[in-house]
C-alpha positions as CSV (number, residue, x, y, z in Angstrom):
1,M,20.5,-22.6,2.7
2,E,21.1,-20.4,-0.2
3,F,17.4,-20.1,-0.8
4,L,17.0,-18.9,2.7
5,S,20.0,-16.5,2.3
6,E,18.5,-15.0,-0.8
7,F,14.9,-14.6,1.0
8,L,16.5,-12.8,3.8
9,T,18.4,-10.6,1.7
10,R,15.3,-9.6,-0.2
11,F,13.4,-9.1,2.9
12,V,15.9,-6.7,4.3
13,D,16.1,-4.9,1.0
14,K,12.2,-4.6,1.2
15,L,12.5,-3.1,4.7
16,Q,14.8,-0.5,3.3
17,S,12.5,0.5,0.5
18,P,11.0,4.0,0.7
19,T,7.5,2.6,0.6
20,L,7.9,0.6,3.6
21,G,10.3,2.9,5.3
22,F,7.7,5.6,5.4
23,L,5.1,3.3,6.6
24,I,7.4,2.2,9.5
25,G,8.2,6.0,10.1
26,G,4.5,6.8,10.4
27,M,4.0,4.2,12.9
28,V,7.1,5.4,14.8
29,I,5.8,8.9,14.9
30,A,2.4,7.9,16.1
31,A,4.0,5.7,18.9
32,V,5.9,8.6,20.4
33,N,2.7,10.7,20.3
34,S,4.0,13.2,17.9
35,R,1.6,16.1,16.9
36,L,2.5,15.8,13.3
37,Q,-0.7,15.8,11.2
38,I,-1.4,15.5,7.5
39,P,-4.4,17.5,6.6
40,D,-7.2,15.4,5.2
41,A,-7.5,17.6,2.1
42,I,-3.8,17.0,1.3
43,Y,-4.3,13.3,1.9
44,K,-7.2,13.3,-0.5
45,F,-5.3,15.0,-3.1
46,I,-2.6,12.6,-2.9
47,V,-4.8,9.7,-3.3
48,F,-6.5,11.3,-6.2
49,M,-3.1,11.9,-7.9
50,L,-1.8,8.4,-7.3
51,L,-5.0,6.7,-8.6
52,I,-5.2,8.8,-11.6
53,K,-1.6,7.9,-12.4
54,V,-2.2,4.2,-12.0
55,G,-5.4,4.4,-14.1
56,L,-3.5,6.3,-16.9
57,S,-0.6,3.9,-17.1
58,G,-3.0,1.1,-17.4
59,G,-5.2,2.7,-19.9
60,I,-2.1,3.7,-22.1
61,A,-1.0,0.0,-22.0
62,I,-4.4,-1.3,-22.8
63,R,-4.8,1.2,-25.9
64,N,-1.4,0.0,-27.3
65,A,-2.4,-3.8,-26.7
66,D,-3.5,-6.5,-29.1
67,L,-7.1,-6.7,-27.7
68,A,-7.9,-9.9,-29.4
69,A,-5.0,-11.7,-27.8
70,M,-5.6,-9.9,-24.4
71,L,-9.1,-11.0,-24.1
72,L,-8.9,-14.3,-22.5
73,P,-6.0,-13.4,-20.0
74,A,-8.1,-10.3,-19.1
75,L,-11.1,-12.4,-18.4
76,F,-9.1,-14.7,-16.3
77,A,-7.5,-11.7,-14.4
78,V,-11.0,-10.4,-13.5
79,V,-12.2,-14.0,-12.4
80,I,-9.0,-14.5,-10.2
81,G,-9.2,-11.1,-8.6
82,I,-12.9,-11.8,-7.5
83,L,-11.9,-15.4,-6.6
84,I,-9.2,-14.2,-4.1
85,V,-11.7,-12.1,-2.2
86,F,-14.0,-14.9,-1.9
87,I,-11.3,-17.2,-0.7
88,G,-10.4,-14.7,2.1
89,R,-13.9,-14.1,3.0
90,Y,-14.5,-17.9,3.7
91,T,-11.1,-18.7,5.3
92,L,-9.6,-15.8,7.1
93,A,-12.9,-14.4,8.3
94,N,-13.7,-18.0,9.9
95,L,-10.4,-18.1,11.9
96,P,-10.7,-17.3,15.7
97,G,-11.1,-13.6,16.8
98,I,-10.8,-12.3,13.2
99,K,-13.4,-9.6,12.4
100,T,-15.3,-10.3,9.2
101,V,-14.9,-6.7,7.8
102,D,-11.1,-6.8,8.6
103,A,-10.9,-10.2,6.8
104,I,-12.6,-8.8,3.7
105,A,-10.6,-5.8,3.5
106,T,-7.3,-8.0,3.7
107,A,-8.6,-10.3,1.1
108,G,-9.5,-7.2,-1.1
109,L,-6.0,-5.9,-0.6
110,F,-4.5,-9.3,-1.5
111,G,-6.8,-9.5,-4.5
112,A,-5.6,-6.1,-5.7
113,V,-2.3,-5.6,-7.3
114,S,1.1,-4.2,-6.3
115,G,2.8,-2.1,-8.8
116,S,6.2,-2.6,-7.3
117,T,6.0,-6.3,-7.2
118,L,4.9,-6.3,-10.8
119,A,7.8,-4.0,-11.7
120,A,10.3,-6.5,-9.9
121,A,8.8,-9.5,-11.8
122,L,9.3,-7.6,-15.2
123,T,12.9,-6.8,-14.3
124,M,13.6,-10.4,-13.4
125,L,11.9,-11.8,-16.5
126,E,14.1,-9.6,-18.7
127,S,17.1,-10.5,-16.8
128,E,16.3,-14.1,-17.5
129,S,15.6,-13.4,-21.1
130,I,12.1,-14.8,-20.8
131,Q,9.7,-13.4,-23.4
132,Y,6.4,-11.8,-22.4
133,E,3.6,-9.9,-24.4
134,P,4.1,-6.1,-24.2
135,W,0.6,-5.7,-23.0
136,A,0.9,-8.3,-20.2
137,A,1.5,-5.7,-17.6
138,A,-1.7,-4.0,-18.5
139,L,-3.5,-7.1,-17.0
140,Y,-3.3,-5.5,-13.5
141,P,-6.4,-3.3,-13.6
142,F,-8.6,-6.1,-14.7
143,M,-7.6,-7.9,-11.5
144,D,-7.2,-4.7,-9.3
145,I,-10.4,-3.1,-9.8
146,P,-12.9,-6.2,-9.5
147,A,-11.0,-7.4,-6.3
148,L,-11.7,-4.0,-4.7
149,V,-15.2,-3.6,-5.8
150,T,-15.9,-7.1,-4.6
151,A,-14.4,-6.6,-1.3
152,I,-16.4,-3.3,-0.8
153,V,-19.7,-5.1,-1.9
154,L,-19.1,-8.0,0.4
155,A,-18.3,-5.8,3.3
156,S,-21.4,-3.7,2.6
157,L,-23.7,-6.8,2.4
158,Y,-22.2,-8.3,5.7
159,T,-22.9,-4.9,7.4
160,S,-26.3,-4.5,6.1
161,K,-27.2,-7.9,7.2
162,Q,-25.8,-7.5,10.7
163,K,-27.7,-4.2,11.1
164,Q,-30.9,-5.9,10.1
165,R,-30.3,-8.8,12.3
166,R,-29.7,-6.6,15.3
167,A,-33.0,-4.7,14.5
168,A,-34.9,-8.1,14.3
169,E,-33.4,-9.3,17.7
170,E,-34.3,-5.9,19.2
171,N,-37.8,-6.0,17.8
172,L,-38.2,-9.6,19.2
173,S,-37.0,-8.5,22.6
174,K,-39.6,-5.8,22.7
175,Q,-42.4,-8.2,21.8
176,E,-41.3,-10.8,24.5
177,A,-41.1,-7.9,27.1
178,L,-44.8,-6.7,26.2
179,S,-46.0,-10.3,26.5
180,K,-44.4,-10.7,29.8
181,Q,-45.9,-7.4,31.1
182,A,-49.4,-8.6,30.1
183,V,-49.0,-11.8,32.0
184,A,-47.7,-10.0,35.1
185,A,-50.7,-7.7,35.0
186,G,-53.0,-10.7,35.1
187,G,-54.1,-10.8,31.4
188,Y,-53.2,-13.3,28.9
189,P,-50.5,-12.7,26.0
190,S,-52.1,-12.1,22.6
191,E,-51.3,-14.9,20.0
192,P,-47.9,-14.0,18.7
193,E,-47.6,-12.9,15.2
194,Y,-44.1,-14.4,15.0
195,P,-42.9,-17.9,15.3
196,T,-43.1,-19.7,18.6
197,T,-39.3,-19.9,19.1
198,R,-36.6,-17.2,19.1
199,Q,-34.5,-19.3,16.6
200,E,-37.4,-19.8,14.2
201,Y,-38.1,-16.0,14.4
202,L,-34.5,-15.0,13.7
203,S,-34.3,-17.5,10.9
204,Q,-37.4,-16.1,9.2
205,Q,-35.8,-12.7,9.6
206,R,-32.7,-13.9,7.9
207,G,-34.6,-15.2,5.0
208,T,-36.5,-11.8,4.6
209,E,-33.1,-9.8,4.8
210,D,-31.8,-11.7,1.7
211,N,-34.6,-10.3,-0.2
212,R,-34.2,-6.9,1.1
213,V,-30.5,-6.4,0.3
214,K,-30.1,-5.1,-3.2
215,I,-26.7,-5.8,-4.6
216,W,-26.7,-3.3,-7.7
217,P,-27.0,-0.1,-5.5
218,I,-24.1,-1.3,-3.4
219,V,-21.9,-2.0,-6.5
220,K,-23.1,1.5,-7.9
221,E,-22.2,3.2,-4.8
222,S,-18.7,1.5,-4.7
223,L,-18.0,2.5,-8.3
224,Q,-19.2,6.0,-7.5
225,G,-16.6,6.2,-4.5
226,S,-13.9,8.8,-4.8
227,A,-11.1,6.4,-4.9
228,L,-12.5,4.0,-7.6
229,S,-13.9,6.9,-9.5
230,A,-10.4,8.4,-9.8
231,L,-9.0,5.1,-10.9
232,L,-11.7,4.4,-13.5
233,L,-11.4,8.1,-14.8
234,G,-7.6,7.5,-15.3
235,L,-8.3,4.1,-17.0
236,A,-10.7,5.7,-19.4
237,L,-8.5,8.9,-20.2
238,G,-5.7,6.3,-20.9
239,I,-7.7,4.5,-23.3
240,L,-9.6,7.1,-25.0
241,T,-7.1,10.0,-25.1
242,Q,-3.5,10.3,-25.8
243,P,-2.2,11.6,-22.3
244,E,1.4,10.5,-22.7
245,S,2.9,14.0,-22.5
246,V,1.2,15.0,-19.3
247,Y,1.6,11.6,-17.9
248,E,5.4,11.6,-18.5
249,S,6.1,15.2,-17.5
250,F,3.7,15.5,-14.5
251,F,2.2,12.3,-13.1
252,D,5.1,10.0,-13.4
253,P,7.8,12.1,-11.8
254,L,5.7,12.9,-8.8
255,F,4.6,9.4,-8.2
256,R,7.1,8.0,-5.8
257,G,7.2,11.1,-3.5
258,L,3.3,11.1,-3.2
259,L,3.4,7.4,-2.5
260,S,5.8,7.9,0.4
261,I,3.6,10.4,1.9
262,L,0.6,8.2,1.7
263,M,2.5,5.4,3.4
264,L,3.5,7.8,6.2
265,V,-0.3,8.6,6.8
266,M,-1.2,4.9,6.6
267,G,1.5,4.1,9.2
268,M,0.2,6.8,11.6
269,E,-3.3,5.4,11.2
270,A,-2.2,1.7,11.5
271,W,-0.5,2.4,14.8
272,A,-3.5,4.2,16.2
273,R,-5.6,0.8,15.7
274,I,-2.8,-1.7,16.3
275,G,-4.2,-2.7,19.6
276,E,-7.1,-4.4,17.9
277,L,-4.7,-6.6,16.0
278,R,-2.4,-7.8,18.8
279,K,-4.8,-10.7,19.8
280,V,-5.1,-12.4,16.4
281,A,-2.0,-11.2,14.6
282,Q,-0.8,-14.7,14.1
283,W,-3.7,-15.6,11.9
284,Y,-2.9,-12.6,9.8
285,A,0.6,-13.7,9.6
286,V,-0.3,-17.3,8.5
287,Y,-2.8,-15.8,5.9
288,A,-0.3,-13.3,4.6
289,F,2.4,-16.1,4.1
290,V,0.2,-18.6,2.5
291,A,-2.2,-16.5,0.4
292,P,0.4,-15.1,-2.0
293,L,1.7,-18.5,-3.0
294,L,-1.9,-20.0,-3.4
295,H,-3.3,-17.0,-5.3
296,G,-0.2,-17.1,-7.6
297,L,-0.6,-21.0,-8.1
298,I,-4.1,-20.5,-8.9
299,A,-3.3,-17.8,-11.5
300,F,-0.6,-19.8,-13.0
301,G,-3.1,-22.6,-13.6
302,F,-5.3,-20.1,-15.3
303,G,-2.3,-18.8,-17.3
304,M,-1.6,-22.4,-18.5
305,V,-5.2,-22.7,-19.9
306,A,-4.6,-19.3,-21.7
307,H,-1.2,-20.8,-22.9
308,Q,-2.8,-23.8,-24.4
309,I,-5.8,-22.1,-25.9
310,T,-4.2,-18.8,-27.3
311,G,-0.4,-19.4,-27.0
312,F,-0.1,-17.1,-24.0
313,S,3.7,-16.7,-23.5
314,P,5.6,-18.4,-20.5
315,G,6.5,-14.6,-19.4
316,G,2.8,-13.8,-19.6
317,V,1.8,-16.7,-17.5
318,V,4.5,-15.5,-14.9
319,I,3.1,-12.1,-14.8
320,L,-0.4,-13.2,-14.3
321,A,0.8,-15.3,-11.3
322,V,2.7,-12.6,-9.9
323,I,-0.1,-10.0,-10.1
324,A,-2.2,-12.5,-8.3
325,A,0.3,-13.2,-5.6
326,S,1.0,-9.5,-5.0
327,S,-1.0,-7.3,-2.5
328,S,-1.7,-3.6,-3.4
329,D,0.5,-0.9,-2.0
330,I,-0.9,1.9,-4.1
331,S,-4.7,1.8,-5.0
332,G,-5.8,-0.7,-2.3
333,P,-5.2,1.1,1.0
334,P,-6.9,4.2,0.1
335,T,-9.7,2.6,-1.7
336,L,-10.4,0.2,1.1
337,R,-10.0,2.9,3.8
338,A,-12.9,4.9,2.0
339,G,-14.9,1.9,0.9
340,I,-14.7,-0.1,4.2
341,P,-14.1,2.5,6.9
342,K,-14.9,0.1,9.8
343,A,-12.0,-2.2,8.7
344,N,-8.8,-1.9,10.6
345,P,-5.7,-0.6,8.4
346,S,-3.4,-2.5,10.8
347,A,-4.9,-5.8,9.7
348,Y,-4.7,-5.4,5.8
349,V,-1.8,-2.9,5.4
350,G,0.3,-4.7,8.1
351,S,-0.4,-8.2,6.6
352,S,0.6,-7.1,3.3
353,T,3.7,-5.0,3.9
354,A,5.2,-7.2,6.7
355,V,4.6,-10.5,5.2
356,G,2.7,-10.7,2.0
357,T,4.9,-8.5,-0.1
358,P,8.3,-10.0,0.9
359,V,6.7,-13.6,0.3
360,A,5.6,-12.5,-3.2
361,L,8.8,-11.1,-4.0
362,A,11.3,-13.5,-2.6
363,V,9.4,-16.7,-2.9
364,G,6.6,-16.1,-5.5
365,I,8.5,-14.6,-8.3
366,P,11.4,-17.2,-8.5
367,L,8.8,-20.0,-8.0
368,Y,6.6,-19.0,-11.0
369,I,9.5,-18.4,-13.3
370,G,11.0,-21.9,-12.3
371,L,7.6,-23.6,-12.9
372,A,7.3,-21.6,-16.3
373,Q,10.7,-22.9,-17.4
374,A,10.0,-26.4,-16.3
375,L,6.5,-26.8,-17.9
376,M,7.0,-24.9,-21.1
377,S,10.8,-25.6,-22.0
378,S,9.8,-28.4,-24.1
């Protein structure tokens, strides 16, 4: 009973947070048909500012880290981010009524990292006097960026194959129609240049498609996208330069306000497309409840391996689990909006903010701290 009370308290607190409050406010404004609009140029500037800030903070932390000790946990973070996207691609996408691009975008958002959830975990670790490496928080870009790139690449591959499949079907239909016209005119159909059955023809076309789809150009295009470019630029500047003064005086103070406006825009867009989500919302709710706990436990297992091999601290293991359990509220939505424009923001943003983040905060963080204390206390 006490656990349920604590969960509800944290859930209500999350509802009252500025991030979620502005998201809900945007949905309310759209629901009452308000004429309020945020110009696209302002939206792009806000996204750029936020992603540069996130990249700078990660780069600064990495520059100040012990790179040798960080290597294995960072490698695990990359693997976990990619793995989370593939899990969503082959679980959520196969549920009834779920559109594949929506599922991939949702998995990408859950593979990316929430800065607010990470901050909550660090605060709780400090309150519990659990030690962790100073660089552990810098693991988030190693999970965040690969997850987002993987989601965009998988969505692009799926979209390309669907287009080619439709083109193959149209081509086959035209050839069948021409053959029927020849018979109707009293002639004989020419020997078909394609397999004798429709299934064989389409199967052959699918085999050809796999050879035509080039993965590297899609990866390159994803990395050249405006959102990921800003994130990577900030990361590089944080590592290679010393931007602390401009970071502390300019980027950091503006961060919360700009994030609130971004959430307002995302709320308005989510409401505009919420009708598409109503028929399958229960599956997103199930995924958003189970996924954070599953992802966190997978990461906790990887963290335990790093603990045994390199002496990765209990607090570091918890941080790795928490960033895997979290779903992005900063870099993810605008990056996916630009990289997978056909995906429904109501699916991935709604799943994350309404269910995923409260579960990660209220259930995930205490769970991973308890596991770390139980397994490593001896």
